[in-house]
GUVEX-857738 format. One record per residue (C-alpha): residue in one letter; x, y, z. Coordinates in steps of 0.02 Angstrom, whole numbers, padded with zeros to 5 digits, always signed. Example, Ala and Ser with C-alpha at 12.3 -4.5 7.8 and 13.67 -1.06 7.14 Angstrom:
<atoms>
a+00615-00225+00390s+00684-00053+00357
</atoms>
This chain:
<atoms>
x+00067-00182-01780x+00223-00152-01668x+00239+00037-01624x+00407+00096-01633x+00466+00277-01517x+00445+00420-01605x+00609+00537-01653x+00544+00663-01524x+00560+00523-01385x+00721+00447-01449x+00809+00644-01444x+00746+00655-01272x+00813+00495-01208x+00981+00502-01272x+00987+00673-01208x+00909+00636-01037x+01051+00670-00896x+00992+00527-00792x+01020+00415-00943x+01191+00463-00950x+01227+00455-00776x+01158+00277-00773x+01270+00217-00900x+01411+00320-00821x+01381+00254-00665x+01350+00057-00721x+01162+00059-00679x+01050-00038-00789x+00922+00095-00807x+00901+00289-00763x+00757+00223-00628x+00930+00184-00499x+00926+00377-00473x+00746+00374-00414x+00756+00257-00276x+00950+00342-00241x+00846+00513-00216x+00720+00439-00100x+00849+00335-00003x+00941+00509+00031x+00767+00574+00097x+00702+00429+00205x+00847+00315+00241x+00769+00158+00165x+00897+00023+00193x+00956+00091+00374x+00972-00058+00493x+00874-00175+00373x+00886-00358+00331x+00773-00429+00222x+00709-00323+00066x+00586-00368-00056x+00571-00285-00222x+00435-00291-00351x+00438-00248-00515x+00628-00270-00511x+00683-00290-00700x+00800-00236-00781x+00886-00243-00605x+00936-00049-00576x+00835-00043-00405x+00925-00209-00339x+01093-00118-00392x+01070+00027-00294x+00996-00084-00122x+01161-00196-00152x+01270-00032-00149x+01193+00062-00020x+01143-00088+00086x+01246-00182+00216x+01352-00348+00157x+01242-00472+00262x+01066-00399+00174x+00950-00519+00103x+00873-00464-00068x+00719-00535-00139x+00665-00473-00317x+00528-00506-00420x+00452-00470-00610x+00358-00538-00734x+00506-00512-00852x+00648-00603-00859x+00795-00510-00761x+00995-00532-00777x+01056-00589-00629x+01136-00498-00488x+01260-00561-00348x+01176-00577-00192x+00994-00543-00269x+00869-00698-00266x+00774-00657-00423x+00587-00741-00434x+00510-00735-00608x+00327-00730-00619x+00168-00628-00594x+00155-00557-00410x-00035-00547-00439x-00039-00746-00431x-00040-00838-00259x+00083-00950-00305x+00216-00827-00347x+00192-00750-00162x+00205-00915-00110x+00384-00921-00187x+00434-00750-00109x+00383-00796+00067x+00467-00959+00063x+00635-00858+00005x+00609-00763+00165x+00614-00919+00280x+00482-00875+00393x+00564-00709+00433x+00477-00542+00431x+00512-00405+00282x+00607-00256+00344x+00602-00163+00160x+00473-00189+00033x+00479-00065-00118x+00353-00087-00288x+00390-00004-00444x+00268-00093-00541x+00139-00031-00655x+00015-00113-00741x-00007-00123-00933x-00029+00046-01010x-00160+00051-01131x-00170+00257-01139x-00348+00265-01072x-00321+00359-00904x-00454+00300-00806x-00432+00106-00858x-00250+00123-00833x-00286+00214-00650x-00407+00054-00609x-00261-00059-00635x-00136+00030-00535x-00262+00054-00399x-00285-00123-00402x-00097-00176-00407x-00055-00047-00262x-00199-00133-00155x-00131-00304-00188x+00031-00250-00148x-00038-00159+00025x-00138-00320+00070x+00032-00429+00044x+00146-00314+00140x+00047-00273+00305x+00047-00469+00331x+00218-00504+00296x+00320-00344+00371x+00409-00315+00528x+00327-00175+00658x+00464-00055+00610x+00447-00095+00425x+00478+00029+00271x+00367+00021+00113x+00375+00126-00044x+00249+00087-00185x+00243+00178-00350x+00071+00224-00384x-00024+00359-00518x-00104+00523-00445x-00272+00528-00500x-00458+00457-00453x-00450+00369-00309x-00283+00405-00259x-00327+00482-00111x-00426+00320-00050x-00259+00225-00063x-00154+00352+00038x-00289+00360+00177x-00286+00157+00188x-00091+00191+00222x-00139+00302+00347x-00253+00205+00435x-00110+00062+00447x+00077+00146+00458x+00117+00289+00573x+00208+00390+00445x+00168+00414+00268x+00237+00543+00128x+00205+00551-00049x+00364+00564-00137x+00402+00631-00318x+00588+00609-00364x+00684+00721-00480x+00706+00577-00605x+00521+00535-00611x+00478+00625-00790x+00379+00776-00766x+00240+00731-00871x+00211+00564-00787x+00087+00550-00656x+00185+00423-00559x+00226+00459-00374x+00291+00361-00223x+00208+00309-00077x+00312+00300+00059x+00252+00220+00239x+00343+00170+00389x+00299+00092+00561x+00157-00005+00563x+00023+00059+00700
</atoms>
């Protein structure tokens, strides 16, 4: 049986200031303001040429990148869900965990290294915390393995993860590979959500 949002959730969503701002500023989702805040802190898109965004649908992060980046920026977006087209964004639909989709992404790079990798992906949530956490850690590790092989030495990486059991191991993994690693919880992230963003830059 299909589950519908509760009245409490609907009321909270309608009165969410980030939902209102996203409509006013023409963004497809409130998540745009997570990326805007993070960019203001770490300057994700300065001097970048090729950007990969994973978990891109419905496209609010791609909108932010297009507005903040340079005109000659190359944006490659990927999601298992359909995303309405955006000017200047090369959207590849498919499951990132599949090698075929990863190869399509690499082909779109035209043998050039990625300057920024963003991942806002999440696994299908079951509601069972330990299961969801395990799936999220597996997803983050897969993004990590792909990223370290295909980025420039001074690249910047931003990956969503869930704070909880095993997350310290993921942070340690990134610290072993990157010179700078920070954990960021943007204000636009819902306070009850376990989501955090791991920011890493400059390969060792």
